[in-house]
Phi, psi and omega in degrees: 000147183296130185290334180289320177302310178303315181299316178295320182299313184277334186277335183302298179294326183295315181301315180294322175300317182288324173304320186290351179283336185236347190295331182283336188310307183285345180258012184300318180297316178294320183292317183297317174300316183295323185257010177053054185237153173283167186294314177307314182292319180298329185291342173298341175294332177278305185302316183296327178285321180292324181289308181298330183290317180294322181295319187280337183302309178288346178276352187301313179302320184291314179296329179293321177288330180282318186258336187098134190300311188293324180287328176291329175298311182299310179302319176301315180292322179292321179293313178306311184291313179299313183295329175297314177303316182288332175296318175297332182265004187302136180264350180207167180295319177302317176295320180301310180303313180298315179292331173296319177300311177302317182301314175299320176297312184295317184277344182296326177290340190291323182298297183299323182291320181291323183291314180295319177299316180299312181301326181280324185289332181261142174303147184307331174292339179252019182299335178294320182287325175300315178295325175301321179301308182296316183298320176306319180293312183297317185270337177273333179306307179300336179278316181296320185314298186294325173296319179290314181299320179297311183299310182298316186292321180287325185263332174240262171199168184297332177307325186287343180286350173259316176308323183294343179287334190296308177296325177295316180298317178299308177302324177292322176299319180294314182299318180297318176295328185272318191253347183256139175225153185265137168287166182308314185287349180259012183267161185294149176213155176281138178200160178290133176290126179278078186296318181291322179297315179302311186296313179295323175301307184299314185291312184298310181289316181306308178297323181293312179299322178288323179299311182295324188274329182254352188303313180290328176293328183259014178067029178047239189277012168277351180256128175297332178296312188286321182304309180298317178294322182294316179298315181300318183292315180297312182296315183294321185287323179295315182294327176305309181305310182300313182295316183290336176297332185245357182292145180287314177239072187294143176294323174231112183275101180286349182291352175295337179292345178304333177286119187293323176302314180298311179301307177305315181294328177289319172303314187290317179294326180296314178287327179297321182275342169294323182289318184288305179291329177293319181290316186283348167274320183289320188302306179295324174300314181297318183294322185275313189281323184263324188251355168075027176289153172285168177299325180297314185290321177298326171292328178294336177294320176283324186310305182304330173298313176298324176296319181298320177303313184289331181283318182288323189300307183297331177292321182289320180306326178272325187287331190293340177269357180256331181234171179295113185299339176303321181293317179292321180299317182290322176298318186296321175302321179290315174303317178294311175303314177299321178296313180286336168301312175307320178296330184285348177266006182296153170222183186282004179250006186284152177263179185297315182295322181293330173286317186298311189299323176295326177288329176293314181298318179300321176295319180292325183290320177300317181299324183284328188280314193299318186291303180299324180296310182294325175299311180293328180287318191250346186300324183280356181269143181289156185306328183294336183259357186291326179296314173299317184294313182295326179300308179298314176304317173297318178298309180304317177306306184297322177296316179300319175303313178295320176295321179298312179298314184294319180302308187285324180287329176294312183301318182298305184298305181292319183296325181292324173298309181299316177290327175296319182296315184295313177301317180296330175296338185258001182275070180217148177302340180271355177276138182300309183301316175301318180293314179301317178305310183300318180296319183288332180269353182306313177298329177290322179294314176304315181298328178273353178082025181250161182267317188207164175285129181293146176309319180294318175296320177294319181291322179300317180293321179301313181298318177299317180293319179301315176302311181303314179296328176290323174300318182293324176299313185297310181296325177297322177289324177299320183293320181293317181298323183291317180288343181296330187272001185305315182301332185296327184306325186276358172275339182282139185265137172270113183211170175266173180295155178283347179223158181290163180300146179281000000 
């Protein structure tokens, strides 16, 4: 079967599924008003999808072995399509949350399944190109999602952010039925169900995702709800590791972590997506909150970076087979760290171009990173292990994204309070900086016929500066975390596949 037809078949639904992780965010206020719900209640439409999505991703390989990969792919697309239709028809918030859970269950399997099928369909020498196709969908989806969701909601209604999935889903089911086939090792087989593994995985990952998504809103460990969920998550995941190491038909085969390249690759992708998602959450917030940009202008800050990624990836896909991928990966790590460091130098006087270019550099860095990282992480594994390996790899990537969002939003909130307290302690006539400021604005005050700066104006400026400093801190931490993984690159092996191309 033509590899390009297979690529289109698996990437169609996968791209839409990735878009759906962020498409609801900008429509939340419309959904809340339409269904007469509070903001905290409405955010469960996002959390429910992320939780079910996170739970199903590591189960993908196990369900593929049980049902057969092609059948499981078709079932997943069908469930995602049907639940999208039901989300658009939802008559209450509780019904929408329930249908979003189903949508996450259907959509969660699409990422690891499509990646495994792509890597097998292309010859091992063209793994870079297969990864480029997949990477363009993964990295552009979260950027296109908010823009698409905002446009559809403003011009039609929030119901259509779900309805547009239906025709694409139906077409994808037909294409999967016609063009996807299972190799012998991916066909359904009878096996004993790993009950304990399933239960611990659902409880552990579900609790973890809720903690990451709701932690900041619930004031983290000041909330008994978050404390109990965190304890449940840690205990469940520790027990999961113990159980899965000895299970006969493990839901998640953790023995793949014996491969040093795979282990190192997972750590790197975790921190890379902390960097990416942390940055693309902070940038529009900075543009709107600090610079007064409209939502459209804030979206334009992100857009060129996504375009830079999509331009870079096909080039790197060809280059990765000709040069040492570790060199490209090391360069990408430095570029990503440099991009977020440039963002940490922002101030309240920056113009649009100054904000835009670091995002473009970040986009180039992601284009340089994704292909060599995935190639080095997965190339040495036999095809029979790719399903399990891609499931774990995608799970770690998604958790990294969730951690990135939780980390920067917490830093932004707590950091602004810390800086505000510190700056306020110097807001006194006896402070030299205060004296210098008053002397510098004295000519301006006389020109305006004023005697002194009003306390309200001073305090407003202080709050602005405190918030700006918290943005700087968050970007700086992202830069530091990215450069930390650089030594891990040299633990990854440049090698050929363990088995010949299919």
